[in-house]
Structures are given as structure tokens and as C-alpha cells.
Backbone as CSV, one residue per row, in Angstrom:
resi,resn,N_x,N_y,N_z,CA_x,CA_y,CA_z,C_x,C_y,C_z
1,MET,0.849,-1.206,0.000,0.000,0.000,0.000,0.881,1.252,0.000
2,SER,0.508,2.238,-0.797,1.276,3.473,-0.916,1.244,4.271,0.393
3,ASP,2.375,4.877,0.737,2.478,5.680,1.951,3.081,7.037,1.589
4,LEU,2.381,8.129,1.901,2.831,9.461,1.503,4.210,9.800,2.051
5,PHE,4.487,9.395,3.272,5.779,9.725,3.873,6.914,8.946,3.209
6,ASP,6.734,7.645,3.043,7.792,6.806,2.485,8.007,7.062,0.993
7,ASP,6.931,7.329,0.257,7.043,7.527,-1.193,7.734,8.844,-1.555
8,LYS,7.474,9.863,-0.767,8.075,11.199,-0.982,7.906,11.685,-2.429
9,ASN,6.678,11.626,-2.909,6.395,12.093,-4.273,5.204,13.049,-4.305
10,ILE,5.062,13.847,-3.247,3.944,14.797,-3.174,4.278,16.067,-3.953
11,SER,3.409,16.415,-4.874,3.486,17.701,-5.567,2.484,18.647,-4.901
12,PRO,2.904,19.862,-4.500,2.002,20.746,-3.768,0.732,21.082,-4.551
13,MET,-0.355,21.273,-3.832,-1.598,21.743,-4.441,-1.361,23.138,-5.016
14,LEU,-1.891,23.387,-6.209,-1.669,24.657,-6.897,-2.804,25.639,-6.631
15,LEU,-2.518,26.915,-6.884,-3.482,27.969,-6.582,-4.055,28.567,-7.855
16,ASN,-5.346,28.836,-7.845,-5.947,29.697,-8.857,-5.616,31.140,-8.513
17,GLU,-5.827,32.036,-9.458,-5.540,33.451,-9.192,-6.719,34.315,-9.600
18,VAL,-7.050,35.298,-8.769,-8.037,36.321,-9.117,-7.390,37.689,-8.909
19,LYS,-7.962,38.707,-9.525,-7.361,40.041,-9.475,-7.755,40.825,-8.234
20,GLU,-8.974,40.608,-7.749,-9.489,41.430,-6.664,-9.758,40.598,-5.410
21,PRO,-9.450,41.161,-4.235,-9.757,40.457,-2.987,-11.257,40.419,-2.723
22,PHE,-11.685,39.528,-1.845,-13.110,39.389,-1.556,-13.299,38.966,-0.111
23,ASP,-14.460,39.249,0.418,-14.853,38.801,1.756,-15.777,37.596,1.617
24,ASP,-15.556,36.583,2.428,-16.413,35.401,2.371,-16.260,34.628,3.679
25,LYS,-17.369,34.378,4.338,-17.333,33.677,5.628,-16.896,32.222,5.487
26,ASP,-16.926,31.698,4.258,-16.534,30.307,4.035,-15.037,30.145,3.764
27,TYR,-14.289,31.252,3.814,-12.855,31.220,3.513,-12.025,31.739,4.688
28,ILE,-10.790,31.256,4.776,-9.787,31.884,5.630,-8.771,32.562,4.706
29,TYR,-7.988,33.477,5.281,-7.028,34.234,4.488,-5.659,34.211,5.168
30,GLU,-4.630,33.885,4.369,-3.257,33.867,4.856,-2.399,34.797,4.003
31,LEU,-1.264,35.228,4.548,-0.309,35.978,3.744,0.311,35.065,2.705
32,LYS,0.514,35.606,1.497,1.270,34.881,0.465,2.735,35.261,0.654
33,LEU,3.518,34.329,1.112,4.918,34.600,1.425,5.782,34.501,0.170
34,ASP,6.725,35.425,0.042,7.584,35.481,-1.133,8.790,34.584,-0.894
35,GLY,8.613,33.298,-1.186,9.669,32.335,-0.935,9.642,31.207,-1.935
36,ILE,10.056,30.017,-1.505,10.085,28.831,-2.353,9.204,27.765,-1.715
37,ARG,8.223,27.302,-2.473,7.299,26.274,-1.978,8.070,24.986,-1.691
38,CYS,7.699,24.306,-0.615,8.474,23.150,-0.179,7.577,22.157,0.559
39,ILE,7.819,20.889,0.335,7.195,19.825,1.121,8.247,19.299,2.093
40,ALA,7.909,19.295,3.388,8.837,18.840,4.427,8.374,17.500,4.984
41,TYR,9.258,16.501,4.927,9.021,15.176,5.499,9.830,15.128,6.799
42,ILE,9.151,15.185,7.935,9.820,15.340,9.220,9.504,14.151,10.131
43,GLU,10.528,13.665,10.784,10.366,12.670,11.843,11.422,12.966,12.900
44,PRO,11.270,12.426,14.113,12.214,12.759,15.184,13.681,12.481,14.856
45,LYS,13.947,11.595,13.905,15.342,11.284,13.592,15.881,12.056,12.383
46,GLY,15.058,12.881,11.731,15.580,13.635,10.600,14.531,14.379,9.789
47,VAL,15.028,15.169,8.818,14.185,16.016,7.967,14.608,15.834,6.509
48,VAL,13.635,15.730,5.606,13.884,15.755,4.168,13.032,16.870,3.567
49,LEU,13.666,17.757,2.793,12.978,18.870,2.148,12.980,18.661,0.637
50,GLN,11.807,18.800,0.015,11.692,18.675,-1.434,11.022,19.913,-1.998
51,ASN,11.573,20.449,-3.118,10.866,21.534,-3.782,9.763,20.954,-4.668
52,LYS,9.047,21.824,-5.353,7.864,21.359,-6.092,8.213,20.541,-7.328
53,ARG,9.506,20.494,-7.673,9.947,19.643,-8.794,10.568,18.343,-8.276
54,PHE,10.290,18.018,-7.005,10.746,16.782,-6.359,12.259,16.750,-6.111
55,LYS,12.927,17.891,-6.220,14.366,17.925,-5.952,14.600,17.969,-4.443
56,ASP,15.489,17.120,-3.972,15.853,17.105,-2.554,16.784,18.294,-2.281
57,VAL,16.321,19.240,-1.463,17.102,20.456,-1.168,17.544,20.488,0.295
58,THR,17.482,19.351,0.961,17.779,19.286,2.397,19.162,19.845,2.726
59,ASP,20.167,19.458,1.943,21.544,19.854,2.256,21.810,21.336,2.038
60,ILE,20.949,22.010,1.274,21.143,23.445,1.016,20.754,24.277,2.234
61,TYR,19.887,23.723,3.080,19.394,24.460,4.249,19.642,23.634,5.517
62,PRO,20.919,23.459,5.905,21.237,22.586,7.043,20.631,23.056,8.357
63,GLU,20.351,24.366,8.482,19.782,24.890,9.725,18.383,24.335,10.003
64,LEU,17.705,23.824,8.955,16.356,23.298,9.139,16.328,21.834,9.605
65,SER,17.507,21.239,9.771,17.553,19.863,10.292,16.982,19.799,11.710
66,GLU,17.013,20.941,12.424,16.511,20.980,13.793,14.988,20.903,13.865
67,MET,14.316,21.001,12.725,12.852,20.876,12.732,12.389,19.496,13.197
68,ARG,13.314,18.524,13.215,12.964,17.184,13.704,12.471,17.223,15.151
69,LYS,12.873,18.257,15.880,12.461,18.391,17.282,11.018,18.877,17.423
70,CYS,10.391,19.262,16.287,9.053,19.866,16.321,7.930,18.835,16.244
71,VAL,8.274,17.566,15.981,7.245,16.531,15.875,7.642,15.302,16.687
72,LYS,6.640,14.495,17.022,6.885,13.240,17.752,6.693,12.017,16.865
73,LYS,6.043,12.228,15.715,5.778,11.127,14.789,6.106,11.581,13.370
74,LYS,6.096,10.648,12.431,6.320,10.996,11.027,5.247,11.983,10.564
75,THR,5.706,13.073,9.940,4.808,14.174,9.569,5.192,14.711,8.194
76,VAL,4.187,15.082,7.397,4.438,15.758,6.120,3.747,17.114,6.143
77,LEU,4.522,18.165,5.880,3.999,19.531,5.889,4.175,20.174,4.515
78,ASP,3.201,20.974,4.136,3.295,21.832,2.955,3.578,23.239,3.469
79,GLY,4.608,23.870,2.911,4.935,25.199,3.407,5.826,25.980,2.469
80,GLU,6.462,27.007,3.004,7.271,27.930,2.219,8.608,28.147,2.913
81,LEU,9.695,28.058,2.123,11.012,28.434,2.620,11.160,29.940,2.452
82,VAL,11.535,30.642,3.513,11.675,32.101,3.457,12.923,32.542,4.213
83,VAL,13.487,33.667,3.777,14.498,34.391,4.541,13.874,35.723,4.931
84,LEU,13.873,36.021,6.211,13.259,37.258,6.691,14.315,38.341,6.899
85,LYS,14.033,39.526,6.362,14.859,40.709,6.581,13.937,41.828,7.055
86,ASN,14.221,42.348,8.231,13.367,43.385,8.822,11.904,42.933,8.909
87,GLY,11.733,41.644,9.211,10.396,41.101,9.417,9.637,40.760,8.154
88,LYS,10.274,40.935,6.973,9.592,40.648,5.710,10.391,39.639,4.896
89,PRO,9.708,38.790,4.120,10.429,37.841,3.274,11.302,38.551,2.250
90,ASP,12.546,38.102,2.108,13.490,38.634,1.132,13.780,37.524,0.123
91,PHE,13.108,37.575,-1.015,13.221,36.500,-1.996,14.624,36.406,-2.575
92,TYR,15.302,37.542,-2.721,16.610,37.532,-3.365,17.675,36.925,-2.463
93,ALA,17.568,37.160,-1.163,18.473,36.505,-0.218,18.244,34.998,-0.247
94,LEU,16.983,34.586,-0.340,16.656,33.161,-0.418,17.157,32.560,-1.722
95,GLN,16.990,33.291,-2.810,17.417,32.805,-4.115,18.924,32.548,-4.133
96,LYS,19.688,33.447,-3.517,21.143,33.250,-3.439,21.468,31.978,-2.664
97,ARG,20.721,31.740,-1.579,20.923,30.515,-0.797,20.612,29.280,-1.639
98,SER,19.549,29.343,-2.408,19.085,28.165,-3.145,20.048,27.740,-4.250
99,LEU,20.909,28.642,-4.694,21.833,28.345,-5.788,23.198,27.871,-5.301
100,MET,23.401,27.816,-4.000,24.706,27.443,-3.448,24.934,25.935,-3.534
101,GLY,26.200,25.562,-3.757,26.557,24.158,-3.796,27.731,23.814,-2.901
102,ASP,28.538,24.808,-2.570,29.712,24.587,-1.735,29.314,24.447,-0.265
103,THR,29.691,23.337,0.365,29.273,23.033,1.742,29.718,24.101,2.731
104,PHE,30.962,24.575,2.592,31.480,25.587,3.522,30.693,26.895,3.401
105,LYS,30.441,27.330,2.159,29.685,28.568,1.943,28.241,28.426,2.442
106,ILE,27.680,27.232,2.278,26.317,26.985,2.761,26.253,27.152,4.276
107,LYS,27.250,26.628,4.976,27.282,26.737,6.438,27.391,28.190,6.884
108,LEU,28.235,28.965,6.198,28.360,30.397,6.520,27.050,31.130,6.273
109,ALA,26.414,30.839,5.131,25.153,31.502,4.773,24.030,31.126,5.724
110,ALA,24.067,29.882,6.225,23.034,29.434,7.155,23.060,30.245,8.444
111,ARG,24.247,30.740,8.811,24.356,31.593,10.001,23.992,33.043,9.689
112,LYS,24.406,33.505,8.516,24.177,34.907,8.151,22.735,35.168,7.706
113,ASN,22.203,34.297,6.865,20.831,34.441,6.344,20.057,33.147,6.564
114,PRO,19.713,32.833,7.808,19.024,31.563,8.068,17.655,31.499,7.389
115,VAL,17.367,30.323,6.873,16.077,30.073,6.229,15.102,29.530,7.266
116,GLN,13.841,29.930,7.119,12.789,29.399,7.970,11.769,28.660,7.107
117,PHE,11.083,27.722,7.729,10.020,26.993,7.050,8.689,27.414,7.670
118,ALA,7.838,28.043,6.850,6.505,28.449,7.302,5.499,27.399,6.845
119,ALA,4.887,26.697,7.791,3.980,25.595,7.473,2.573,26.111,7.203
120,TYR,2.059,25.810,6.012,0.683,26.151,5.653,-0.289,25.046,6.039
121,ASP,0.160,23.803,5.901,-0.781,22.686,5.937,-0.068,21.415,6.397
122,ILE,-0.831,20.488,6.947,-0.310,19.170,7.322,-1.031,18.124,6.486
123,LEU,-0.259,17.259,5.820,-0.821,16.303,4.864,-0.781,14.875,5.369
124,TYR,0.000,14.643,6.433,0.225,13.275,6.908,0.717,13.355,8.346
125,TYR,0.226,12.440,9.180,0.744,12.356,10.553,0.598,10.935,11.084
126,ASP,1.712,10.379,11.538,1.729,9.077,12.214,1.001,7.998,11.411
127,GLY,1.369,7.879,10.150,0.818,6.817,9.314,-0.519,7.128,8.668
128,LYS,-1.085,8.319,8.926,-2.414,8.652,8.398,-2.331,9.752,7.331
129,ASP,-2.933,9.474,6.179,-3.085,10.447,5.103,-4.203,11.416,5.503
130,LEU,-3.874,12.713,5.575,-4.853,13.708,6.025,-5.443,14.524,4.879
131,THR,-5.069,14.211,3.639,-5.485,15.046,2.513,-6.982,15.001,2.247
132,ASP,-7.664,13.956,2.762,-9.117,13.871,2.554,-9.909,14.510,3.697
133,LYS,-9.201,15.150,4.616,-9.877,15.888,5.688,-10.069,17.339,5.272
134,LYS,-11.067,18.007,5.820,-11.328,19.401,5.489,-10.212,20.295,6.032
135,LEU,-10.035,21.444,5.375,-8.931,22.346,5.723,-8.887,22.679,7.206
136,MET,-10.028,23.044,7.800,-10.017,23.471,9.190,-9.689,22.314,10.135
137,GLU,-10.023,21.096,9.742,-9.601,19.925,10.521,-8.090,19.779,10.451
138,ARG,-7.518,19.963,9.258,-6.065,19.857,9.093,-5.347,20.961,9.861
139,LYS,-5.925,22.158,9.851,-5.328,23.267,10.600,-5.281,22.947,12.101
140,ALA,-6.339,22.344,12.601,-6.398,21.985,14.024,-5.343,20.930,14.362
141,ILE,-5.186,19.949,13.473,-4.173,18.906,13.684,-2.770,19.516,13.635
142,LEU,-2.565,20.437,12.702,-1.266,21.116,12.583,-0.900,21.828,13.884
143,GLN,-1.864,22.544,14.447,-1.619,23.266,15.695,-1.356,22.308,16.860
144,GLU,-2.057,21.188,16.851,-1.958,20.250,17.964,-0.686,19.398,17.924
145,LYS,-0.290,18.974,16.726,0.767,17.970,16.608,2.151,18.547,16.298
146,VAL,2.215,19.807,15.866,3.496,20.391,15.458,3.843,21.557,16.383
147,THR,5.053,21.531,16.914,5.522,22.578,17.813,6.374,23.579,17.037
148,GLU,6.122,24.856,17.221,6.908,25.881,16.544,8.298,26.005,17.186
149,GLY,9.230,26.544,16.402,10.602,26.722,16.864,11.554,25.937,15.995
150,ASN,12.868,26.118,16.232,13.893,25.391,15.466,13.760,25.610,13.965
151,GLY,13.402,26.843,13.591,13.287,27.194,12.180,11.922,26.957,11.585
152,LEU,10.972,26.447,12.369,9.630,26.158,11.862,8.601,27.079,12.511
153,SER,7.757,27.673,11.676,6.623,28.462,12.177,5.358,27.997,11.487
154,ILE,4.227,28.266,12.093,2.934,27.895,11.522,2.242,29.153,11.012
155,SER,1.819,29.127,9.749,1.183,30.279,9.121,-0.107,30.662,9.853
156,ARG,-0.233,31.946,10.188,-1.454,32.462,10.811,-2.491,32.811,9.743
157,TYR,-3.728,32.906,10.155,-4.783,33.256,9.210,-5.863,34.072,9.908
158,ILE,-6.669,34.745,9.094,-7.856,35.430,9.600,-9.059,34.892,8.836
159,GLU,-10.241,35.131,9.355,-11.459,34.669,8.706,-12.251,35.841,8.127
160,GLU,-12.931,35.593,7.028,-13.940,36.484,6.424,-13.390,37.755,5.776
161,GLN,-12.445,38.462,6.403,-12.099,39.830,5.997,-10.945,39.874,4.996
162,GLY,-11.202,39.350,3.806,-10.177,39.291,2.778,-9.791,40.651,2.226
163,ILE,-10.755,41.549,2.082,-10.483,42.867,1.481,-9.577,43.698,2.391
164,ALA,-9.892,43.736,3.661,-9.069,44.495,4.611,-7.677,43.867,4.759
165,PHE,-7.611,42.545,4.732,-6.334,41.847,4.869,-5.445,42.117,3.661
166,PHE,-6.052,42.149,2.475,-5.298,42.466,1.262,-4.757,43.893,1.325
167,ALA,-5.585,44.825,1.805,-5.152,46.218,1.929,-3.952,46.331,2.874
168,LEU,-3.963,45.539,3.937,-2.837,45.519,4.877,-1.578,44.987,4.191
169,ALA,-1.717,43.898,3.428,-0.573,43.326,2.711,-0.002,44.334,1.715
170,LYS,-0.884,45.045,1.024,-0.438,46.044,0.052,0.275,47.193,0.752
171,ASN,-0.261,47.638,1.870,0.328,48.743,2.624,1.718,48.388,3.145
172,GLN,1.945,47.106,3.435,3.223,46.654,3.970,4.182,46.148,2.883
173,ASP,3.818,46.360,1.612,4.651,45.934,0.481,4.920,44.429,0.503
174,LEU,3.904,43.649,0.843,4.020,42.196,0.837,3.478,41.647,-0.482
175,GLU,3.699,40.356,-0.725,3.399,39.786,-2.040,1.908,39.677,-2.317
176,GLY,1.098,39.475,-1.289,-0.335,39.318,-1.489,-0.925,38.415,-0.427
177,ILE,-2.104,37.850,-0.722,-2.767,36.954,0.225,-3.263,35.713,-0.510
178,VAL,-3.607,34.693,0.268,-4.199,33.474,-0.278,-5.507,33.212,0.450
179,ALA,-6.570,32.975,-0.312,-7.880,32.631,0.249,-8.085,31.121,0.133
180,LYS,-8.462,30.482,1.237,-8.639,29.032,1.245,-10.006,28.677,1.806
181,LYS,-10.721,27.811,1.089,-12.054,27.415,1.531,-11.951,26.519,2.760
182,LYS,-12.755,26.821,3.765,-12.656,26.140,5.054,-12.888,24.633,4.949
183,ASP,-13.796,24.214,4.062,-14.087,22.781,3.952,-13.355,22.128,2.780
184,GLY,-12.349,22.847,2.224,-11.615,22.316,1.085,-10.700,21.159,1.459
185,LEU,-10.603,20.167,0.573,-9.682,19.050,0.746,-8.339,19.423,0.115
186,TYR,-7.326,18.600,0.354,-6.013,18.861,-0.244,-5.859,18.007,-1.493
187,HIS,-5.795,18.668,-2.650,-5.708,17.969,-3.934,-4.256,18.001,-4.408
188,ILE,-3.551,16.913,-4.205,-2.126,16.852,-4.523,-1.883,17.152,-6.008
189,GLY,-1.038,18.145,-6.262,-0.612,18.466,-7.618,-1.656,19.092,-8.510
190,LYS,-2.833,19.411,-7.964,-3.913,19.941,-8.791,-4.213,21.400,-8.452
191,ARG,-4.678,22.135,-9.458,-5.097,23.522,-9.259,-6.579,23.522,-8.921
192,THR,-6.955,24.282,-7.910,-8.347,24.251,-7.452,-8.834,25.636,-7.061
193,SER,-10.116,25.870,-7.262,-10.726,27.142,-6.883,-10.938,27.251,-5.379
194,GLU,-10.627,26.175,-4.647,-10.730,26.218,-3.186,-9.512,26.902,-2.562
195,CYS,-8.519,27.191,-3.393,-7.284,27.829,-2.921,-6.913,28.906,-3.944
196,ILE,-7.018,30.179,-3.562,-6.950,31.292,-4.503,-5.913,32.307,-4.042
197,LYS,-5.023,32.708,-4.953,-4.054,33.755,-4.622,-4.501,35.090,-5.211
198,ILE,-4.258,36.147,-4.455,-4.514,37.510,-4.906,-3.225,38.286,-4.671
199,LYS,-2.539,38.651,-5.758,-1.217,39.252,-5.645,-1.289,40.777,-5.678
200,VAL,-0.404,41.390,-4.913,-0.246,42.843,-4.938,0.619,43.181,-6.149
201,MET,0.078,43.952,-7.074,0.817,44.325,-8.282,0.868,45.844,-8.408
202,GLN,1.754,46.331,-9.268,1.831,47.767,-9.505,2.005,48.030,-10.993
203,ASP,1.601,49.215,-11.424,1.727,49.633,-12.820,2.786,50.723,-12.940
204,GLU,3.467,50.735,-14.092,4.425,51.815,-14.357,4.436,52.105,-15.843
205,ASP,4.402,53.386,-16.185,4.541,53.802,-17.577,6.024,53.816,-17.940
206,LEU,6.370,53.132,-19.043,7.774,52.961,-19.422,7.971,53.197,-20.910
207,LEU,9.202,53.505,-21.281,9.564,53.736,-22.676,9.975,52.420,-23.336
208,ILE,9.532,52.219,-24.577,10.006,51.064,-25.344,11.333,51.460,-25.981
209,CYS,12.414,50.900,-25.473,13.757,51.246,-25.945,14.233,50.316,-27.061
210,GLY,13.549,49.204,-27.213,13.923,48.261,-28.244,13.150,46.970,-28.089
211,TYR,13.486,46.012,-28.936,12.835,44.700,-28.820,13.764,43.614,-29.353
212,GLN,13.557,42.408,-28.884,14.245,41.242,-29.422,13.260,40.518,-30.335
213,PRO,13.626,40.352,-31.622,12.679,39.758,-32.578,12.701,38.229,-32.543
214,ASP,11.590,37.634,-33.028,11.573,36.187,-33.216,12.204,35.862,-34.570
215,GLU,12.119,34.612,-35.002,12.775,34.200,-36.250,12.180,34.879,-37.483
216,ASP,10.957,35.424,-37.353,10.324,36.131,-38.470,10.516,37.640,-38.394
217,GLY,11.296,38.095,-37.419,11.538,39.533,-37.271,10.457,40.271,-36.508
218,ILE,9.484,39.544,-35.953,8.390,40.155,-35.196,8.846,40.409,-33.757
219,PRO,8.498,41.568,-33.173,8.878,41.833,-31.777,8.380,40.748,-30.832
220,LYS,9.310,40.182,-30.079,8.969,39.133,-29.124,9.043,39.690,-27.699
221,ASP,10.236,40.109,-27.292,10.428,40.700,-25.961,10.639,42.206,-26.098
222,LEU,9.839,42.992,-25.400,10.012,44.441,-25.389,11.011,44.820,-24.300
223,ILE,11.984,45.649,-24.657,12.989,46.127,-23.701,12.569,47.519,-23.241
224,LEU,12.358,47.667,-21.940,11.736,48.861,-21.395,12.709,49.672,-20.549
225,GLY,12.505,50.994,-20.548,13.369,51.870,-19.768,12.632,53.092,-19.260
226,TYR,13.370,53.936,-18.540,12.804,55.160,-17.972,13.941,56.152,-17.767
227,TYR,13.606,57.419,-17.672,14.599,58.457,-17.379,14.649,58.686,-15.869
228,ASP,15.869,58.648,-15.314,15.999,58.917,-13.877,16.008,60.409,-13.617
229,GLU,16.216,60.789,-12.351,16.143,62.213,-11.980,17.247,63.047,-12.623
230,LYS,18.310,62.379,-13.112,19.393,63.087,-13.806,19.172,63.158,-15.308
231,GLY,18.069,62.582,-15.766,17.783,62.572,-17.187,18.484,61.473,-17.953
232,GLU,19.038,60.485,-17.233,19.719,59.367,-17.887,18.738,58.210,-18.107
233,LEU,18.863,57.585,-19.282,17.993,56.474,-19.619,18.455,55.217,-18.880
234,LYS,17.554,54.635,-18.094,17.862,53.455,-17.299,16.993,52.274,-17.744
235,CYS,17.521,51.085,-17.548,16.794,49.874,-17.952,15.854,49.400,-16.841
236,ARG,14.621,49.045,-17.216,13.673,48.465,-16.270,13.496,46.966,-16.519
237,GLY,14.049,46.493,-17.640,13.930,45.064,-17.942,13.133,44.833,-19.207
238,LYS,12.725,43.586,-19.407,11.952,43.276,-20.610,10.695,42.499,-20.257
239,VAL,9.764,42.524,-21.182,8.474,41.879,-20.970,8.019,41.247,-22.277
240,TYR,7.371,40.093,-22.176,6.832,39.469,-23.386,5.358,39.101,-23.240
241,LEU,4.896,38.876,-22.013,3.497,38.502,-21.815,2.573,39.685,-22.062
242,GLY,1.514,39.471,-22.841,0.487,40.487,-22.998,0.623,41.389,-24.198
243,VAL,1.665,41.243,-25.001,1.843,42.111,-26.177,0.985,41.574,-27.322
244,SER,0.041,42.386,-27.785,-0.908,41.947,-28.809,-0.313,42.049,-30.217
245,LYS,-0.960,41.381,-31.172,-0.534,41.456,-32.573,-0.617,42.891,-33.093
246,GLU,-1.661,43.584,-32.683,-1.846,44.966,-33.131,-0.706,45.853,-32.658
247,GLU,-0.291,45.667,-31.396,0.787,46.491,-30.858,2.135,46.124,-31.476
248,ARG,2.334,44.857,-31.767,3.557,44.452,-32.453,3.649,45.128,-33.828
249,ALA,2.500,45.230,-34.506,2.464,45.880,-35.820,2.800,47.370,-35.693
250,ILE,2.290,48.011,-34.660,2.578,49.435,-34.439,4.069,49.642,-34.168
251,ILE,4.637,48.765,-33.354,6.068,48.878,-33.023,6.927,48.643,-34.263
252,LEU,6.544,47.668,-35.091,7.275,47.414,-36.336,7.218,48.614,-37.267
253,GLN,6.036,49.221,-37.378,5.867,50.397,-38.222,6.728,51.548,-37.711
254,PHE,6.746,51.742,-36.403,7.560,52.792,-35.781,9.044,52.526,-36.042
255,ALA,9.442,51.268,-36.012,10.855,50.907,-36.158,11.402,51.205,-37.555
256,LYS,10.529,51.291,-38.563,10.989,51.526,-39.930,11.779,52.829,-40.055
257,LYS,11.421,53.841,-39.250,12.083,55.149,-39.366,12.738,55.609,-38.062
258,ASN,12.680,54.759,-37.029,13.113,55.247,-35.712,14.047,54.283,-34.974
259,THR,14.874,53.564,-35.730,15.866,52.715,-35.070,17.128,53.527,-34.782
260,VAL,17.878,53.051,-33.799,19.190,53.648,-33.487,20.224,52.536,-33.524
261,LYS,21.455,52.862,-33.880,22.491,51.843,-34.024,23.104,51.452,-32.677
262,ARG,23.299,52.437,-31.819,23.982,52.157,-30.560,23.032,51.554,-29.547
263,PRO,23.382,50.430,-28.938,22.481,49.804,-27.957,22.320,50.666,-26.713
264,TRP,21.124,50.759,-26.241,20.880,51.499,-25.001,21.403,50.717,-23.798
265,PHE,21.254,49.421,-23.832,21.659,48.573,-22.704,22.433,47.367,-23.249
266,GLU,23.699,47.267,-22.863,24.602,46.274,-23.435,24.203,44.829,-23.123
267,LYS,23.463,44.620,-22.044,23.208,43.233,-21.631,22.253,42.474,-22.549
268,TYR,21.509,43.224,-23.399,20.565,42.554,-24.290,21.181,42.409,-25.681
269,LYS,21.314,41.171,-26.141,21.915,40.883,-27.436,20.821,40.682,-28.490
270,ASN,21.236,40.811,-29.739,20.334,40.584,-30.885,19.062,41.418,-30.783
271,ALA,19.208,42.657,-30.340,18.049,43.540,-30.166,17.994,44.593,-31.263
272,ILE,16.783,45.006,-31.581,16.549,46.162,-32.442,16.292,47.341,-31.516
273,TRP,17.152,48.365,-31.603,17.041,49.501,-30.677,16.272,50.642,-31.319
274,LEU,15.410,51.278,-30.525,14.505,52.321,-31.022,14.741,53.647,-30.307
275,LYS,14.329,54.714,-30.981,14.251,55.990,-30.264,13.238,55.817,-29.132
276,PRO,13.572,56.199,-27.918,12.662,55.959,-26.778,11.512,56.966,-26.738
277,GLU,10.550,56.739,-27.639,9.418,57.663,-27.752,8.073,56.990,-27.507
278,LEU,7.967,55.711,-27.839,6.725,54.990,-27.572,6.626,54.674,-26.080
279,ILE,5.438,54.914,-25.514,5.230,54.687,-24.080,4.129,53.650,-23.882
280,GLY,4.374,52.743,-22.950,3.356,51.756,-22.594,3.386,51.486,-21.104
281,THR,2.463,50.664,-20.654,2.334,50.378,-19.223,2.644,48.912,-18.949
282,ALA,3.527,48.700,-17.977,3.842,47.347,-17.521,3.228,47.130,-16.138
283,HIS,2.760,45.917,-15.924,2.111,45.512,-14.673,3.028,44.467,-14.041
284,PHE,3.541,44.721,-12.833,4.483,43.777,-12.247,4.351,43.757,-10.730
285,MET,4.967,42.712,-10.132,4.798,42.505,-8.704,5.540,43.560,-7.896
286,HIS,6.846,43.626,-8.088,7.622,44.680,-7.441,8.977,44.769,-8.115
287,GLU,9.715,45.805,-7.757,11.032,46.031,-8.338,12.037,45.050,-7.746
288,THR,12.922,44.522,-8.615,13.956,43.608,-8.145,15.144,44.383,-7.594
289,GLU,16.094,43.649,-7.007,17.299,44.284,-6.464,18.060,45.060,-7.522
290,SER,18.049,44.565,-8.757,18.803,45.198,-9.839,18.010,46.280,-10.568
291,GLY,16.803,46.580,-10.093,15.995,47.614,-10.732,15.075,47.097,-11.811
292,GLY,14.963,45.758,-11.941,14.071,45.172,-12.931,12.674,44.969,-12.384
293,MET,11.893,44.133,-13.094,10.505,43.894,-12.720,10.309,42.421,-12.386
294,ARG,9.593,42.147,-11.316,9.273,40.760,-10.954,7.930,40.398,-11.569
295,GLN,7.920,39.336,-12.368,6.723,38.813,-13.030,5.970,39.895,-13.818
296,PRO,6.634,40.528,-14.789,5.983,41.606,-15.537,4.983,41.106,-16.579
297,VAL,3.954,41.899,-16.782,2.957,41.672,-17.834,2.729,43.003,-18.533
298,TRP,2.661,42.988,-19.853,2.442,44.192,-20.630,0.952,44.529,-20.650
299,LYS,0.603,45.745,-20.270,-0.811,46.133,-20.266,-1.219,46.838,-21.546
300,GLY,-0.255,47.480,-22.232,-0.602,48.121,-23.500,0.079,49.456,-23.728
301,LEU,0.049,49.883,-25.007,0.609,51.188,-25.383,-0.273,52.298,-24.851
302,ARG,0.358,53.399,-24.524,-0.388,54.569,-24.096,-0.836,55.368,-25.314
């Protein structure tokens, strides 16, 4: 008979997405943490961490081996790996940790930027598959059977007030919130309307400085920029999602008489560079450390 703990092949339940927050007495609301989704297989003698692609990442985060002290029986948790800076998740610090391979550097980083595991859900405890239990039953078991500390925390939630909670997340520059139906089951590896993310996004008007064409010469990725307070043209990054056929045609028409030879930004190769006169709006999560855009989507020409 298959056993969730021994098999270690759980793919996390996926989230649907909506644009606007909502209030509903049948839902709870949690913060959407800006980290890396992870399934934790914990028992008193050890911890195994798997990312959503089934890669064993246990050795990358040695500080989380102490989570074995948080349970008395074999346990499987769904959660998020995060690095906190000033009380907020820092995705870029976590990303640097996730790419490390040298054991000595990993140990140093574990002290400087320790990773924490925030538990959203409990899927298994002491030989029992809990995925067919309702969410609020699983939440109660999580609180009862798992002790916080040693790098492990349990995600808090509020009930009913999704709109106000989203406004709080936006005010604090957090990633967003997740709405979960109270009687929802856990559907391994499946996307469900019982679990909904609402992300905090922002818009910015930017100049089209150039584009990278596809094999037919059609604009594929738009390279975007802006003028800083000194009047210097700076790069904001590139975007490909959301660019319509009509807008590609307009950009091609503009390019016939408005190309420039010198690249505005050296890091982009095989680009057609334009006079920075066309303006459009990009929709993205937040600015990256390097001044780019996280998860950008093109909203359209102005």
C-alpha cells in the first residue's frame, strides 16, 4: 500500500488566481509569502525537504535539520522556505541561498541568512493520510501535533475579511494573500478554486527602448526603460506577456524610421534599438534588487 511519507512524491496543491480580494465567511485568508514552496518530510530522527519539482534540497538548508524536534511522529507539511529581513520575506536573499553548492559557503550563509520553514498545511501524521480531511480539521491537527521553533513556524490566518487583509498586505509591500475554503480538501498536484491567490501588483509607464525579434523579425520581448532624476535612460527590464498582434504591428511600423544603431543597454543581445518615444504600461509585482521587474505583464501602449 502506498504511503505518503515513504514515497516522498507529493506535488504541492496549486493555486488559482483572481485580481481582486473578496470577503467570504466560508474562507480563511493567509499571507502569500515570497519564498520557495516546499514539502517537508519530518520525523524525530531527521528532515527531508523537497521543492515542487521533487528535488531534494535538504543539504542546502542545514539549519532546518533541527525541525525534527518539532514533531513526535512521522509528519508531512506543505509550506514555504523564506528568509526574513526586517520582518519581511526577502526573496533575493533566499534565491542566493538556493543556488549554493559549496558546503562551507552553505554553512556560513546558514548563520548569516538563516532560512525558515513556514507551514501552511499538514498532509500526513503518524501513518495517516490527512489530505481527505477538510482544511479546518487539518489546521487543528497542525496546531496540535506540530511545535513551533527550530526554524519552523505555523502560518497564521484570519477569517472572512479578505479585502481588509489584502489592503494591509499592500500597505506593507508584501506579495499578497491566499484565500482558502474552510471545507476544502487537499488535492495533490492539482489547481483548485478552493485555494486562490490575490497578488499585490503595480503599474508603471515605461519607454520602449527596443525589442528582441523572433525568427520572423516580429517583436517578441520588449525592452523597457525610464529616465531617472538626472535625465539618464535606465533599464527596467523586458516583458513578453500580454503584447498583442496589433501592438507588435505598431512597433514594427515605428521601427521603420526610428531605429538607433547604438544599444541602449549592453546586456541585451540581438536587439533592435529604437528611439525611446513609444510609451506603454507594464504591470508587475515589485522592483527587483537590480531595478528590474518581478513577473511583468504588458498592459498596453499609451
